[in-house]
C-alpha positions as CSV (number, residue, x, y, z in Angstrom):
1,X,75.2,-141.8,254.0
2,X,70.9,-140.8,253.7
3,X,72.4,-138.7,256.7
4,X,74.5,-136.7,254.4
5,X,72.0,-136.4,251.4
6,X,69.3,-135.5,253.5
7,X,71.8,-132.8,254.7
8,X,72.2,-131.2,251.0
9,X,68.8,-131.5,250.1
10,X,67.4,-130.0,253.2
11,X,69.9,-126.7,252.8
12,X,69.4,-126.9,249.1
13,X,65.7,-126.7,250.0
14,X,65.5,-124.4,252.8
15,X,67.6,-122.1,251.3
16,X,65.4,-121.7,248.0
17,X,62.3,-122.0,250.1
18,X,63.5,-118.9,252.0
19,X,64.4,-116.8,248.8
20,X,61.2,-117.5,247.4
21,X,59.9,-116.4,250.9
22,X,62.0,-113.3,251.1
23,X,60.8,-111.8,248.0
24,X,57.3,-112.4,248.2
25,X,57.8,-110.4,251.8
26,X,60.2,-107.9,249.8
27,X,57.0,-107.5,247.3
28,X,54.9,-107.1,250.6
29,X,56.8,-104.4,252.8
30,X,57.9,-102.5,248.5
31,X,61.3,-103.2,249.1
32,X,63.3,-101.4,246.4
33,X,63.4,-104.4,243.3
34,X,67.5,-102.4,242.7
35,X,68.8,-103.1,246.5
36,X,71.1,-106.0,246.5
37,X,69.2,-108.4,248.7
38,X,66.6,-107.5,246.2
39,X,68.5,-108.4,242.9
40,X,70.0,-111.4,244.7
41,X,66.5,-113.3,245.7
42,X,65.3,-112.1,242.4
43,X,68.5,-113.4,240.8
44,X,68.3,-116.9,242.7
45,X,64.3,-117.8,242.5
46,X,63.7,-116.2,238.6
47,X,63.9,-119.5,237.4
48,X,61.3,-121.0,239.4
49,X,58.7,-118.0,240.0
50,X,58.8,-116.7,236.4
51,X,57.1,-119.3,235.5
52,X,54.7,-119.9,238.2
53,X,54.0,-115.6,237.8
54,X,52.4,-116.6,234.2
55,X,48.8,-118.7,235.6
56,X,50.0,-116.8,239.3
57,X,49.6,-113.1,239.6
58,X,50.7,-110.9,242.0
59,X,48.6,-108.4,243.7
60,X,49.5,-104.9,244.2
61,X,50.3,-106.5,248.4
62,X,51.7,-110.3,247.8
63,X,53.6,-112.0,245.0
64,X,51.9,-114.8,245.3
65,X,53.9,-116.9,242.4
66,X,56.6,-116.8,245.1
67,X,54.6,-117.9,248.3
68,X,53.6,-121.1,245.6
69,X,57.2,-121.3,244.7
70,X,58.0,-121.5,248.7
71,X,55.1,-123.9,249.0
72,X,56.5,-126.2,246.2
73,X,60.4,-126.5,246.9
74,X,58.7,-127.4,250.6
75,X,56.9,-129.6,249.3
76,X,59.6,-131.7,247.1
77,X,61.7,-131.4,250.1
78,X,59.4,-132.8,252.4
79,X,58.6,-135.5,249.6
80,X,62.3,-136.3,249.9
81,X,62.4,-136.8,253.5
82,X,59.9,-139.8,252.9
83,X,62.2,-141.1,250.1
84,X,65.8,-140.6,251.4
85,X,65.3,-141.2,255.4
86,X,61.9,-143.0,255.8
87,X,62.9,-145.4,252.8
88,X,59.0,-145.4,252.2
89,X,58.4,-146.2,248.2
90,X,54.9,-143.9,248.4
91,X,54.6,-141.7,250.9
92,X,51.3,-140.7,252.2
93,X,50.1,-136.8,250.4
94,X,48.9,-135.6,253.4
95,X,52.2,-136.6,255.3
96,X,54.3,-134.6,252.9
97,X,51.7,-131.6,253.2
98,X,52.3,-131.4,256.5
99,X,55.5,-132.1,257.1
100,X,56.2,-129.3,254.0
101,X,54.0,-126.4,255.8
102,X,55.7,-127.1,259.2
103,X,59.0,-126.9,257.9
104,X,57.8,-123.8,256.0
105,X,56.6,-122.1,258.9
106,X,59.9,-122.9,260.3
107,X,62.2,-121.8,258.0
108,X,60.2,-118.5,257.4
109,X,60.7,-118.0,261.3
110,X,64.1,-118.5,261.2
111,X,64.3,-115.8,258.2
112,X,62.4,-113.4,260.5
113,X,65.9,-114.4,263.5
114,X,68.3,-113.6,261.0
115,X,66.5,-110.5,259.5
116,X,66.6,-109.4,263.4
117,X,69.6,-110.4,264.1
118,X,71.1,-108.8,261.6
119,X,70.0,-105.2,262.1
120,X,70.2,-105.1,265.2
121,X,74.1,-105.8,264.7
122,X,74.1,-103.1,261.9
123,X,72.6,-100.7,264.3
124,X,75.2,-101.0,266.5
125,X,78.7,-101.3,264.4
126,X,77.3,-99.6,260.8
127,X,73.8,-98.0,261.0
128,X,75.0,-96.5,257.1
129,X,76.0,-99.8,255.7
130,X,74.4,-100.2,252.0
131,X,72.2,-102.9,253.0
132,X,71.3,-100.9,256.6
133,X,68.0,-99.5,254.9
134,X,67.0,-102.5,253.3
135,X,67.2,-104.1,256.2
136,X,65.5,-101.3,258.5
137,X,62.9,-101.4,255.9
138,X,61.9,-105.5,255.9
139,X,62.3,-105.6,260.0
140,X,60.4,-102.8,260.8
141,X,57.1,-104.2,260.0
142,X,57.9,-107.3,262.7
143,X,59.7,-105.0,265.2
144,X,56.8,-102.2,265.4
145,X,54.5,-103.7,267.4
146,X,57.2,-104.5,270.7
147,X,58.5,-101.0,269.9
148,X,54.9,-100.0,271.0
149,X,54.8,-101.9,273.9
150,X,58.9,-102.3,275.1
151,X,60.3,-99.1,275.5
152,X,63.5,-97.6,275.3
153,X,66.2,-98.5,278.4
154,X,68.6,-96.2,278.9
155,X,68.1,-95.1,274.7
156,X,68.7,-98.7,273.7
157,X,65.7,-100.8,271.8
158,X,65.1,-104.2,273.1
159,X,62.1,-104.7,271.2
160,X,64.9,-107.4,268.4
161,X,65.6,-109.1,271.7
162,X,61.8,-109.7,272.4
163,X,61.1,-110.5,269.4
164,X,63.4,-113.2,268.9
165,X,62.4,-114.4,272.1
166,X,59.1,-114.5,270.5
167,X,59.9,-116.0,267.6
168,X,61.9,-118.6,269.7
169,X,59.2,-119.2,271.4
170,X,56.9,-119.9,268.6
171,X,60.0,-122.6,267.1
172,X,59.2,-124.9,270.5
173,X,55.8,-124.9,269.3
174,X,56.1,-125.7,265.5
175,X,58.2,-128.6,265.6
176,X,58.7,-131.8,264.1
177,X,58.7,-134.1,267.0
178,X,55.3,-132.6,268.1
179,X,53.6,-133.7,264.6
180,X,51.2,-136.8,264.9
181,X,52.2,-140.4,264.4
182,X,50.9,-139.4,260.5
183,X,54.7,-138.3,260.2
184,X,56.0,-140.8,261.4
């Protein structure tokens, strides 16, 4: 029963944290707030970000309230991890924060992988889809360094494949198995 409860908690926590990260990143790349992705993410996270925005103002390049919301969600999820699976009545705050940081990094990497996969599929299947410009705008900064290095092969851009490979390698290094005994 604990595993099922943890599955629900982790799913909800990761999706909400990723939505907050996507909101912050959308602000960073100046994604139009009227496109469907921005509207969905705003509708999903406004209840959490708007109160934080009263204390943490956004800058021109970063929505700090969204970043704080993502960290807050990851921290609460980490706390629930120790309470549900660890059975610890009062978990070590350092352990919870370390778990939250690692989880947030992993969730953000998975978000980047998902965006790149969607962009690659859309570029082949339907490059004129309504979401294609927004996805392109979100993935362009991630793919730009790889596009400078990886040449087109037969007119095919392999930079998404190389980026996904690099992100998978990053996931191999940032995982919960390599955490110190502090988390056990």
